[in-house]
N, C-alpha and C positions, 0 to 999 in steps of 0.2 A: 467509402465502403464497397462500392461495386466493384473496384479494381482488387480489393482484398477477396472478395467473393469469387471473382473470376480466376484469380491466381490459386486460390485454394482448391477450387473445383477441379482445375487442371492438374494440381498436385494429386487430388484423390484419384482422378482417372489414371494417372501414371502409375499409382500403386496397385491398380487392378492388374496391370501387365507385369509389373516388377514389385511385388510386395517385399517389405523388410521388416525388421524388428523395430518398429516405431509406432507411435500413437495413430497416425493417419492409417497405416495399414490395418491396425486393429479395427479401426472404425469402418474402413472399406469392407472388411469381412462381415460386420454387422449389416452393412447396407446390402451386401451380396445375398445374405440370408434373409433379407426383408425385415430385420429388426428396426432399422432406422431408414429414413429417405436421404437422398442426396442433400436437400436443403438442411436437414437436421445435422447431417455429417459436417458440412461446411460451417454451419452456425456454431457447432461445438468447437471446431477449430479456431474460429474467430474469437470466441469466449476465452479460450485458453491463451491465446496470443494477447488479447486485450487486457486480461485480468493480471497477467504477469508482467506486462509492459509499463503501462502508465502508473500503475500502483507502485511498482519498484522505483520508478523516476520520482514520483511524489515523496516516497519515503526517504530516499537519499537527499533530495533537496530540502526537505523539511528538517532532516537531521543536520544538515550543514548549517542552515539558517539558525536553528535552535542553538547550536553550539557556538557559532560565530557571534551570536548576539548575547551569549551568556558565557564570557571567557572564564569566569570563576569556575563554572561547572565543568568546562573543558579541561582546566587545569587539575580538577579533582580526578578526573579520568586518567590524564597523562601521568599523574603522581601515583596512579594504582589504587586510589582510595575507593573508586567506583568502577565496576566492571563495564566492558562494552555490551555484555548482555543486559545489564540494567539500563544503559543508555537506549538500547533498542526498545525496550519495553516502554521506557519513559516517553520516548518520541511517539511511539504508537498511541500512547494514551493521550498525550498532550496536543498532538497535531496529526491526527489520523489521515493516512493517505486517501481514505474514502470517508466522505463527509456524511452523506445521507444514502439510505438504501433505495432500491426501485420501489414502486408502490407494492404495498401488501394490502390484502382485502380480508377483513375479518368474517368469519363464518357466521358469527352470532353477534347481537348487540353486546357491547362492552363499555364499561365506564372506567376512565383513567383520569386521575386528578380532578374529578368533578366534571369532566366532559363526556358526554354520550356520544359514542362512535357506532353508528348503525351498521348492521351487516351488510357487507357489499361496498361500503364507502372506502375510497382509497386512503391509505394511511402511508406517510413517508416518515420513517424512523431515522433518527440521527445517530450513526455510529459514533460520531465525534462528541456528542453531548456528555456521555458518561465520564470521559476523561477529563472533563472541566466541571463536573457536577460537585458543588461544595458539600452536598449530603454525603458524598463517598470519599472525598479527597480533602475536605476541611478547608483551611485558609490557604493551602497551597494550590488549590484547584485551578487558578488561573495562572500560576507561575511554572516556568520550566525548571525543573529540579532533576539532575542526572540520575538520582536514585530516589524514587518515590513510591507510593502506592500505585501499582500499575494495573489495577483492574481496568480493562477496556474491552471494546467489542470491535476493534479494528479487523479482526478476521471473522467477524460474523458470530454466530451462536448456534448451537444445536445441529440440526441436519443441513443448515446453510453454512456451517463452519468452512473456512477456506482450506480446500485440500492441499494448497500450495504453502501454507503457513510455515511448516518445517524448512522448506527450501528458502522462503523469504527471510526466516530469521537467520539461517545459516549464511546467506549472502551478506546480510547485515553485520553478522559477527566477524566476517572476513574483511569486507570492504571498508567498514568505517576505521578500524584500527590502521589498516594498510594506508589509507589516505592521510589520516592525521600524523601517523608516525612519519611519513615521508614529507609532508609539506606543511609549511606555515602558511595560513591563508587568513585574508581580511576581506570584509565587504568592500566593493568599490563604490557604493552608493549607500546612502542612510537606509536603514532597515524599513523605514515607513515608504520608501520608494520601490521597494520590491513588489512587483505587480502579481496578484493572484491569478491563477489560471481559471478561466471563466467557464465554470462547470457547477451545476447543481449537485451533482453526485460526488464528483472527485474533488479532492482538497489538496491543491498543490500550488505552485507558482509558475509564471511563464519562463522567467529566466532568473539566474543568480549571478549578478555581476561580482566578480571577486578577483582580487589579486593573490596569486599563488606563487610562493617561492619554495625552493627546496630547503628542508630543514637541515641545519649544521649537523654533520656527521650521519645523516640518513643514508642507508644502503640504497642504491638505484634500484636493486631488484626487489625491494620490500614492498 
């Protein structure tokens, strides 16, 4: 993280001399007029990079794992019976790229499910839980179905809703069909051997060993 901080601080300083039409230059302007500090500027850049990097990796690897371990669902998509937009929301609901939120602190005592949470006590909420809650999704809650009830909190909620959600969805709608239309893919190891990424907040995998072959008749540029 220290290397990230140093590099981004140097980037910010370079934009003081040569501002451009970019986010860093905009933030530098706010630093110059005293609205934010250098630390706040760099921390914001780190947040933007981190939020759009590991979460995107997690979404795509989770999507590949879900479809490769449920070939019947993949065939429905390839046959045009289920849209890639539906697949995107199904994966977000079933295997959210973010598992838990950072700590939240209630401003007053609150009772949830018979448990009393005192004001100021740390609370960690699970974004992933809603996607597998039988109360919302019924008997299919624990199963991956390419087109399902897709209520989820993978992008957060309310004032904390992810500002990058439209871009993330657009990336998914383009990349998933491009990959599966071009390649036939199968796991190189049993699914149970795919190792999860060691994180309390993020929900992904370390690596996805797979055998990838060009699909017959697939255009190289697709």
